[in-house]
N, C-alpha and C positions, 0 to 999 in steps of 0.2 A: 576896394581891393584892386591892386594894380594887375593888369593883364600882361604877361610876358609874350613878346612876339617871337622870341627865339631863345636859344640856350643862354643862360646867364653865365657869367665868368666864374669858373671853379673857384672855390674859397670865398666868394662873395655871395652874401645871402640877402638878396633884395626882397622887397615886400612881394610876397607870393605864398605858395604853399610848399612844404617839404614833407616827404614820406619816409618813415623808418620802417624797415621790414626785418624781422628776426625769424629766420627759418630754423625751427626746432625739429626734433625727431618725431614728435606727434602733431604739434600744431604750428602754423605760421602765423605770426602776429604782425599787425599793422597799426601804425599811428600817422595821422595826417595833421600837421600843424600849420596854422595861418600865422605867418611871420609878423604881421602888423599888430594882431590882437593877442596872440598866444593861445587862441582857441585850439583845442586838441580833440580829434575824433579817432575812434579806435575800431578795429575789426579783428577777427580771429577766425581762421578755418583750418581744416585738417591739411596737413602737409601731403604733397604727392611724392612719395619716396623715389619712384622710378625717374622722375624729372621734376625737381623742386621748383623750377622756373614756372611750370604750369600753375601751381598754387599762387605764386607771387603775382603773375599777371592777372589771374582771376580775382584775387583779393583786391588788387589796386583798382581794377575796374569796378568792382562792387562797392568799395569804400567810397570812391569818387561819385558814383551814381547815387548812393544813399544820401550823400550830403550836397549833391548837385554842384559839384566843383569841376569845372572844365579841365581836361588834361593840360591844356595850353597854360594854365596858371600854376602848374607844378614845375618848380625850377630845379628841384633836386630829389633824387631818390637815393637813400643810403641803406645798405642791407648787410646783414651778417649771415654766414653760411657755415654749415657743418660739413660741407663737401669735402674739404681736405681731411678733416679728422676721420670721417667715415671711410674715405678711400684707403687710408693707412691701416684703420682697424680691420676693415674687411678685405685688405689686400686686393683692391680693385683698381690699382693704378696702371701705369703704362709699363711696357717692357723697356728697361733702362740699360744702357751700356755705360761703363765707367772706364775712363782713361786715367791711369794712375801711375805714378813714378815707379820706374823698374825696381823690383825688390820689395814693394810694399803692397802687393796685391791681396794679401791676406789680412790687412788691417781691420776691415769691417768684421771679420770673423773672430779676430782676436779681441777686439774691443779694448776695454780698460784692463782686462785680465783681473777683475775684482769679483769676489762673491758677495752678492747682496744678502745672502743668508749663510752664515758660517756653518750651520749645523744641518743644512739640507744637502744630502748627497746626491740628489737627483735635480739639481738646478736646471731651470729652463730659461732660455733667453729668446727674444724675438729674432727671427731670421732676418738677415740683412735684406734690404729692398732690391739690391742687385745680385743676381746669381753669380757664382764664381766664374762660370764659363762666359758671362757677359762682361768680364773685366779684361781689358787689354793694357799691358804694361808699356810705358813710354820711356824710351831711352833718353833721359835728360836729368839734370841735377842742378839744383840751386841751393846755396848755403843758407844758413839761418839769418845771415846778415844781407842777403840778397845777391851775393856774388855768384855769378854763373860758372859752375865747374864743368858742365857739359851741355853744349847747345842741343836744342831739340831738333830732331829729324822729321819735318813736317811730311815728307813723302811716305815714310814708314807709318806715321800716324794715319795718314789718309787711307793707306792700304788696310790698316787694322779696322778703321771705321767702316770701310766698304764691306769687309768681310762680316762684321757684326750686323750691318744692315741686311746683307744678302742671306746670311745663315741664321740669324737669330731674330730678324724682323723687328728690330728695335725702333721705338718712336722717339726716344730721347737720349741725350748723352750728358753724363756729369763729368766735367773735367776736374780732377782732383790731383794736384801736383804738390810735392813737398815743398814747404816754405814759400808758397805762392803769396802768402800774405806780406812777405818782405819784398818780393819782386814778382809781379803778376805777368811779366812779358811773355813767358812760355804759354801760360794759359790763355792769354789774349790772342796770341798767334794761332793757337789751335782752334779756338773759338771762331776766329775769322775764317780760317780754312774750312771749317765744318759748315759754316753759314754759306760760304761760297760754293762748295763742292756738293753739299748735301742739304739744300735749302728746305727740305721738308722736315728735317730733324729739329727738335727743340734742344737748346743748348743751355746748360747751367755751369757757370764758372765758380769755383770755390773762392776765388779772389774777389768776386763781385757780390756774393751772397752775404757772408759774414767772415771777413778775412782776419781770423785771429789764430794765435798759436793753438796747439793741441790738435793734431791732424785728425784724430778719430771723430771728435765732435764736429769739426769743420766739414769733414767728408760725409758724415751721415746727414748733416743739414743739407749739403749739396745734392746728395743722391735723393733725399725726400723731395727737394724742390723740383728735381727732374722727374721724379715718379708721378707727381700730381700735375705737372705743367700742362700736358695735353688735355686732361679732363677739365682743368680750370679754364683753359682757353676756350674749349668747346661750350662750356656752361656759360661763361660770360658772353660769348657770341649769341647763344640762345636767349639770354636775358636782354641783351641789347636789341636783338631782332624782335623779341616779344614786345618790349617798350616802344620801339619805333612803330610797330604795327598798330598800336593803340594811340599813336600820335604824340608820344613823349618826345620832346626835343631838348630837354634840360640836361643836367649832369647826373650821371649814374656813378656812385661811389660805393666802395666796399670797405667794411670794417676790418681792421687788423687786430692781431692779438695784443698789441701794445696799447690799445685804447685810442688810436688815431684812425683816420680814414684814408684810403688810397684811391687813386684813380684806377680805371681798369687797365691802363697801360702799365702802371706800376705793379698792380696785382699779378698781371700776366708775367712780368719779369721775376717776381718774388712771391709765388703762390704759397711758399712755406710759411709766410707771415700771416696767413689766414687760419692757421691751425686752431687757435682759440677765438675765432672771429666773433661769434655771437656771444659767448659768456662775458667777454670784455666789456660789452656794452652795459650790461646789468651792473657790473661793478662801478663803472663811471657814473651811472645814475644814483647809485648808492652814495657815492662821494658827493654828488650834487645835493642830495637830500640832507646829507650830514652837514654841508656848509650852511644851508638854509636854516637848519635847526640848531646850529651852534654846537654840533657834536664832534668832539676831537677824534675819538676812536670809534669805528663802526665795524661790525661784522656784516658783510653783505651776504645774504642768504637767498639764493635763486634756486627755486625748485619747479621744474616744468613737467612735461610729460615723459621724459626719458632720463634726465640726470638732475642731480642737485649740485650746485656750485657755491663755494664759499671764498670770500676774499676779505682781507683786512684792509681797512682804509684808515690811514693815520694822517692827522693834520690836513684833511681835505683831499688827500691824494691816495689812490690804491697803491699798495706795495708792488714793485716791479722787480723782475729778475730777468736774467739773460740765458738761462739754461732751462730747458723743458724736456720732459720725457714723454714720448708718444708711445701708444700700444704696449703699455706695461703688461707683463705676464702676470704679475701680482699687483693688484691695484694700489696697495699702500706701501710697497717695498721699492724704496729708491734704488736705482740701478738695474731694475728688471725690464726697462723699456728702451726705446731708441732715443739716444741723446740728441737733442736739437738745440742749436745755438741761435736763438732769435730773441728780440726784445718782447716780453710777454708780461701781462699783468699777473701777479703772484696769486694764483687760484688753486684750490683743490677741487677736483670733480669726482663724484662718485655715482655709481649707477643706481640712483634712487629717484624715481619720478612716478608720475600717475600711471604710466604704462608698465612699470617694472613688474615682472612676473614673479609670483610667489610659488614656492614649492617646498617640499620637505627634502632635507639632505639625507646623507647615509645614516645619521644619528637619529632621524625623526625629528629634527628641529626645523622650524620655519626659517627659510632664507628667501629674501626678496631682492631681485636683481642679481647681477648687472643686465641680464637679458631683459629686453623690453618688447612689448607688443607693438610699439610705435603707432603709426597712423593706420597701417594696413597689416593685419586686420584690426588692431587696437584692442582695448579691453573688451571683455565679454558683453558688458553693459552697452557697448556702442551698437551691437547687432550687426557687425560686419564680418562675422566668422570667428571672432576670438573665442577660443575654448579653454584658455588658461586663466586662473585668477590673477588679477592685478591689484595694485594699490588703489586705483580709482574704484574698482569693484568693491574693495574693502570699505572705502570711505562712503560709498553709496549705501552699502549694507549697514553701516553704522549710523546712518541718518544724517551725516554731515552735508551730503549733497542732495539737492532737490531735483528729482527726476523730471519735474516739469519746468525747471528754470535753469537747465544746463545751457551755457552759452546764451543766457537770457531768454531760454525757450526755443532757440533756433534749432537745437539738436536734441532729439528725443534719446533718452537712455533708459535701459530696462533693469529695474530693480530685481526682478525674479531671475533674470539671467545671471546677474552678479551673484546673488545668494546661491544659486545652483552650482556654479563652478567652485565657489568657496566651500560648499558643503561636500562636493565630490572629491576635490583634490586636497583639501586641508582638514576640514572639520571631521569628516568620517574617518579617515586614517588615524587622526589623533584621538578620536573618541570624545570630542567636545561638541558643543553647540556651534552653530554658524556665527552667532554674534561674537562668541569668545574667540573663534578662529579669525574673524575679521579684525578684531582688536589686536590679536597677535601680529597680523600683517602690518597693521598701522604702527604698532609700537616698535616692531623690529626696524622699521624705516627710521623712526625717531632716534633710536639708539645708534643706528648706523651713522646717521648724519651727525649726531652729537659727538660720537667717538672720533669721526674724521676731523671735525672742526677743532676738537680738543687737541689732537695731535699737531694739526696745522698751526694753531696758535702757539703751542708750547715750543715748537721748533723755531719760531720767530721771536720768542721771548715776550709774548703778548699775554697779559692776564685778561681773560674774557670778562671777568667780574667788573672791569672798568670800561667795558664796551657797551654800545647800544647796538641792537640788531635791526637792520632794515631788510624786511622780508617781502619777497615778490615772486612772480611767476604763477602759473595756474595753480600749483599745489602749495607754494610757500606759505601763504597766510593761514592755510588750513592746519599746518604742522608747526608754525613758528613759535607759538606760545609754549607748547609742550617741550620743544627742543631748547628753547631759552631757559626754561626751568632746569633742565638737566645740566645746562652749562653755567647756571647761576648768573645769567645776563639780567641786568635789572630793568631794561627797557626794551620793548619791541615796537617798531614803527612800521605800519603797513600803509604805503601811500595809496592815493586814489589810482584807479586803473592798474593796480598791482600786477594783474594777470598778463599785461603787455608791456611792462616796465622796460624790458631789454630793448624793445623797439623805441621807446623813448630815448634810451641811452645812445641809440645811433645818432640821434639829432643834437646831442650836446657834444659830440666829439668833433674837433677840428681836423682838417687835413694835416697830416704829420708824416714825417720820415726820419728814421734814425740810422746813423752810419757809425761804424766802429772800425778801428784799425789797431793791430798789435804793433807796438814799437817800444822795446825795453830800454829804459834809461834810468840811471839813478838820479836822485834829486841833486847830488853833489855835482853831476856832470851837466845838469840842465841849466841853460841860460834863458833869458826872457825872449831872445830871438827864436830859439827853437820851440819854446812853449807857444808863442803866438803863431809861428809858421806852421807847425803840425795842426793846431786847431783850425787855422785859416783854410787849409786844404780840405779838411773834413766839413767845415762850414760851407764851403763852395759846393761840395758834392751834395749835401743835404738840402741846401737852399735851391739848387738847380732843379732838384726833383720837384719841389713845390712850385717854383716859378714856371716850369713846363706844364703844370697843372692849372696855371692861371692865377696863383696867388701873387699879389703885388709884393715885391721884395720888402717894402716898408712895413708890411703887415706880418712879417714873419718874426717870431721870437725864437731864441736859440737857448738850449740847455746844455751845458758842458759838464761832463763827468769823467773821472779817471778811475781805472782799476789799479790799486796800489797795493804793495806788500813789502814786508821786511825782506831784505835780500836774503835768499836761502829758503824761504817759505815756498810751498807749492800751491797756494790759494791766494786769492786777491779779495780786497774789500773795496766796494764802490764809494767813491768820495765825489759829492757834487760841489762844483764850484759856485761861489756867490754870483747871482745874476748881475748885481750892480758892481760898478767899479771897472777900472781898466784891467784887461787880462794880465798884462805884464807885471802890474803892481801886486798880483796875487801870488807870484812866485815865492816870495819869502814866507808865505803863510801855508804852503802846501803841506809841510810836515805837520803843523799843528792841526790842520784839517783832517789829515790821515789819522793822527793819534787820537783825535776826539772820536772819530768813527770807530776806530779799533777798540778804544776804551768802552764805548757804548755797547759794542758786541761782546767783549770779552772781559770787561771790568778792569783791565790793566792795559798798560802800554809799555814799550821797551825803549826807554830814553837811551840815546846814543847809538842805537842799532840803525845801520844804513837802510834807507827806504828807496824802492824803485817803482816806477810806473811800468805797467805792462800793457794795458789797453787804453785807447783814447776814444771817447764817445761824444757824439754831437746829435741831439735831437732838434729838428726844425719843426715848428708848429705854426699853422695859419690861425686866423682869428676864430675864436669860439662862437658858434652860430647863435646860441640863445643868450649869451652874455648874462647868465644867471637869472634871467627873468622867469618866473613861475608860469607854468602852463595852466590853462583853464580847460579842464576836460568837459566835453559836451555831455549832456544827460544828467549832470549833477544839479539838483534843484533843491538846495537846503530849505528846510521848512515843511510845514504839514505834518502829517503823521508818518513817521518812519517805521513803526512797528507793524509788521505784516501778519503776525500771529505767532503760533508756537509749533514745534515739531519735536517729536520724540527722537532723541539721539543718544548715543552711548556717553555716559558720564564715568570716566576712569576713577573718580574719587569714590563713588558709591558702587562701581562695577555693575551698574544696571542702566537701562534706558530710562532717561528722564526728560521732562519737558524743557526744551531750549527755546528762549525767545528768538524770533527771527525778524531781522531788521533789513529794510531797504536802505542800502548805503547811499543811494542817490538822494535820499531825503534827510540824511543827517546833517545837522548844522553845527558850526563851531560852538564849543561849550557842552554839547551833549555828552552825557556819560552813560555807559552801558555796563551793567554788572553781569558777570557770567553765572551760569552757563548761557552762552548766547552764540547765535550764527548771524553773521552780517554779510549779506549777499550783494554782489555786483555781477555784471555780465560775465566777466572773464575769470573771477575767483570768488571763493567763499572764505571769510575769516572766521576762525573758531576762537572764542574767548571762553576758557574754561572756568569752572566754578572757583570762586575766591579771587578771580582777576577782574579788573575794571578797565574798560577802554574809554579813552576820552578823545573827542574830536577836536583838533587844534585848528587855528585860523586858516591853514592850508588844506583842511579837510583830511589830513592824515589821521589814522587811527593809532593812538599812542597807548600801549598797555604797560603800566608800571608794575613791576614784579618785585619791588624791594620787600624784603622780609619774607 
């Protein structure tokens, strides 16, 4: 094993070790991989909610000590965080000022002026992140084509910012001017002035974050970026300081919502891109497993301690989108949240996890989540002060979890405490037994997850009956087979180390950065010079970010896409340009590419109708670290006797407790078949194979459950 004497070049993965860290609401997961052999070692411990960096540093130290790996041999640490998501949901961001074009100060309150529920007369929307009194209007004006109608008065802007700093104690400023996507000069001048005159303020420019048409979406994205920028900066500083303290001198990278990784410098400039940081890694790993198994369509099912996430993987790539809603008032109602324009993997997330709290609603019906007990105090069975029943308590009461083997026996959990809170809060009010109440909690979650995935797939035209499910997370394998049956999914794959698979996903993600710019032009007016010139500018911007991170320009690959529409329409369809061939030669084929994409989505095209380009996008990606090589998880020793014994657990088919065979997953060998009802245990997760189902162990030690018929 090569020993590294100093930091390796970012984007280069020399022989050494890399660590992936996924910070969840309940647990923080760790994976340590040796680059030369693919050997993988895992760890899991409770998250420290008040300062997540404490658990990260503690876990890294323990993982390295357990496997006797010197910190000097670790060249890369990649981590995903829920810090940005939590700051928005809990409204714990910075005091933000907003500089906005004169006459447009109320745009954040007006929004789209759309009702997300036509029949609800008491609609509620999330409040803007910037209070009205923190918005200062700027006397300036730029036309849609970039022509300056009224120059900006920087002296007046400086006075406005000074007043906001003195009277409102703002930490960050979002500069949001009309049509700055077409001409960013005014925003850049204001940004330079603020950095010069108010060096302690954080500054976000809408022309730098996501410079596209539709000012409401662009401005909410910019204000969110400013809102979380101070917290992200301080958090990354704590992480860098903590890693340096234990002797780490390599590269510290952060997962982005689009499935790529960012350097800390880029993450500090664009913290809004960390909104879906952790969940994206799991979807990437599902895509990796899908490729290895030859599965064209995959439903990625990630269920941890706080949430469940679903993503569709098609042709080896998770679906992506460029509009995301944060802090929805109603979980499943589009339009009830803050609209954010960032590249993000297309996922659905619901409040369903091991820590989700169960209660009775006004009708006396069991409801589970979205509130979670988290890591502190956690479920009642953790013995840390939790007094409300959770899904983990229910699964323990149902016999699916072994109190003596939770986290491989490293963490004791209390069956009596779990049964007690279920009895007190659910069973007794309903007049049913504890076991029936526990099954009600378990099945409510299954139904909630299945319903959410069904809606997510139908909105994207995906027939789940043609998909395979890849299930992971601490709770995913326990619920996967039951959820798959409800969705009529024919195959469920539960990979080794499923409980920490999102941390694995951090390590298959390359450094990447995506830029987008709005420039409307019809195909009839476009020539090859303009096509190549516009893309060349975006390519330079995207590749410069990766080059500054240390990626050799020759190792960077580019993906070019266009948002196109028929002239007169108010929405666009993304069209990916072919990777091969000269860019200029693709000009005659743009209409055919657009109409093929339009026909795929709407089953028709409109021949003869004029087509225009609205947005231009370029994604730059560095080399993939694992290059599709399978990992070898430590602790797996196929052979010997995998059967550990039996345990009585709830069987929904007979509605009674029945003997379930219990298997040690680390002893299962390729070709082994296990007929349900059975429980298959590993340190980070337990897989439940119900009666009538059979799990087969494939060559990569995945558990594959076929549910045909």
